[in-house]
C-alpha positions as CSV (number, residue, x, y, z in Angstrom):
1,M,14.0,11.1,-18.0
2,N,16.6,11.4,-15.3
3,I,15.9,13.1,-11.9
4,K,17.9,16.3,-12.8
5,E,15.7,16.8,-15.8
6,E,12.5,15.8,-14.0
7,I,12.9,18.4,-11.3
8,K,15.0,20.9,-13.3
9,Q,18.0,20.8,-11.0
10,S,21.4,20.8,-12.6
11,R,23.4,19.4,-9.7
12,F,23.1,18.0,-6.2
13,R,25.4,18.3,-3.1
14,N,26.6,14.7,-3.7
15,I,25.3,11.4,-5.1
16,Y,23.6,10.5,-1.9
17,Q,21.4,13.6,-2.0
18,E,20.6,12.8,-5.6
19,V,19.7,9.2,-4.7
20,A,17.5,10.3,-1.8
21,I,15.7,12.9,-3.9
22,N,15.3,10.3,-6.7
23,I,13.8,7.8,-4.3
24,L,11.4,10.4,-2.8
25,Y,10.4,11.6,-6.2
26,T,9.8,8.1,-7.5
27,S,7.9,7.2,-4.4
28,G,5.5,10.1,-5.1
29,W,5.2,9.1,-8.7
30,L,4.4,5.5,-7.8
31,A,1.9,6.6,-5.1
32,N,0.1,8.7,-7.7
33,Q,-0.1,5.7,-10.1
34,H,-1.6,3.6,-7.2
35,K,-4.0,6.4,-6.3
36,D,-5.3,6.6,-9.9
37,F,-5.6,2.8,-10.1
38,F,-7.5,2.2,-6.8
39,S,-9.8,5.2,-7.3
40,Q,-11.7,3.1,-9.9
41,F,-12.7,0.8,-7.1
42,G,-13.6,3.6,-4.7
43,I,-10.8,2.9,-2.3
44,T,-7.3,4.2,-1.5
45,S,-4.1,2.2,-1.7
46,Q,-4.0,2.1,2.2
47,Q,-7.6,0.7,2.2
48,F,-6.5,-1.9,-0.3
49,N,-3.6,-2.8,1.9
50,I,-6.0,-3.4,4.8
51,L,-8.4,-5.4,2.7
52,S,-5.5,-7.5,1.4
53,I,-4.4,-8.2,5.0
54,L,-7.9,-9.1,6.0
55,R,-8.3,-11.4,3.0
56,G,-5.1,-13.2,4.1
57,Q,-6.7,-13.8,7.5
58,Y,-10.1,-14.8,6.2
59,P,-12.3,-16.2,7.7
60,K,-10.5,-15.3,11.0
61,Q,-10.7,-11.9,12.6
62,I,-7.7,-9.7,13.4
63,S,-7.2,-6.7,15.7
64,G,-6.6,-3.2,14.5
65,S,-3.2,-3.1,16.1
66,E,-2.2,-6.3,14.2
67,I,-3.4,-4.7,11.0
68,K,-1.3,-1.6,11.7
69,S,1.8,-3.7,12.3
70,R,1.4,-5.4,8.9
71,M,0.7,-2.3,6.9
72,M,3.2,-0.9,4.3
73,D,2.6,2.7,5.5
74,K,3.3,2.5,9.3
75,N,2.1,6.1,9.7
76,S,-1.5,5.3,8.6
77,D,-4.4,6.3,10.8
78,V,-5.8,2.8,10.9
79,S,-8.8,3.7,13.0
80,R,-9.9,6.3,10.4
81,L,-9.2,3.9,7.5
82,L,-11.2,1.1,9.2
83,D,-14.1,3.5,9.9
84,R,-14.2,4.4,6.2
85,L,-14.1,0.7,5.1
86,L,-16.9,0.0,7.6
87,L,-19.1,2.7,6.1
88,K,-18.5,1.2,2.7
89,G,-19.6,-2.2,4.0
90,L,-16.2,-3.8,3.2
91,I,-15.4,-4.8,6.7
92,M,-17.1,-5.7,10.0
93,K,-16.0,-4.7,13.5
94,T,-16.9,-6.6,16.6
95,Q,-15.8,-5.9,20.2
96,S,-13.0,-8.1,21.4
97,P,-14.1,-10.4,24.2
98,E,-10.6,-10.2,25.7
99,D,-10.3,-6.4,25.6
100,K,-13.4,-4.3,25.7
101,R,-11.4,-1.3,24.3
102,A,-10.3,-3.2,21.2
103,A,-12.2,-4.4,18.1
104,N,-11.7,-7.4,16.0
105,I,-12.0,-6.8,12.3
106,E,-13.0,-9.1,9.4
107,I,-13.5,-8.6,5.7
108,T,-17.1,-8.9,4.4
109,T,-18.3,-10.7,1.3
110,Q,-18.5,-7.3,-0.3
111,G,-14.9,-6.6,0.5
112,L,-13.9,-10.0,-0.9
113,A,-15.8,-9.3,-4.1
114,L,-14.1,-5.9,-4.5
115,L,-10.7,-7.6,-4.1
116,K,-11.7,-10.3,-6.6
117,A,-12.7,-7.6,-9.1
118,S,-9.4,-5.8,-8.6
119,D,-7.4,-9.0,-8.9
120,A,-8.0,-9.2,-12.6
121,Q,-6.6,-5.8,-13.1
122,V,-4.0,-5.5,-10.4
123,S,-1.3,-7.1,-12.6
124,A,-1.6,-3.9,-14.6
125,M,0.0,-2.1,-11.7
126,D,3.0,-4.4,-12.1
127,N,3.4,-3.2,-15.6
128,I,4.2,0.4,-14.6
129,L,7.6,-1.0,-13.6
130,N,8.1,-2.8,-16.9
131,N,10.9,-0.4,-17.9
132,L,13.1,-2.7,-15.7
133,T,14.1,-6.2,-16.7
134,E,13.3,-8.9,-14.2
135,S,17.0,-8.9,-13.2
136,E,17.1,-5.2,-12.7
137,A,13.9,-5.3,-10.6
138,E,15.5,-8.0,-8.4
139,Q,18.6,-5.9,-8.1
140,L,16.6,-2.8,-7.2
141,S,14.6,-4.7,-4.6
142,R,17.8,-6.0,-3.0
143,L,19.4,-2.5,-3.0
144,L,16.3,-1.0,-1.3
145,D,16.3,-3.8,1.3
146,K,20.0,-3.0,1.9
147,L,19.3,0.7,2.2
148,R,16.7,0.1,4.9
149,G,18.9,-2.6,6.6
């Protein structure tokens, strides 16, 4: 269904407004798909992003500010997300020896196990985009990069 039908709007000011609204609408749709998927693991997509970053660093520790710089959602409240992951036993925090105000973060074996369990199913998330051919997906990715560039 096209964006005009989805939001029941017959016309836009111009094609650029239509594209912007289409991207925002699609972003919300995709976020909801991710929310539903990650809820089965008891985490959010932002928490998954943090755990994935930490798995990439494992067994090394990483600072909260470095995590924030690598996150897809730059507006995330990393401190709050880390506190929730800590409560779930998915990460560990230790005080940084270099900066007493900072903490070093590492993923726990429980966090690694959760990611391993999700790995088997995470390819299902890729399938939500299977309306596109591989060539179309590559083109869309390049166009989105160009838009941000």
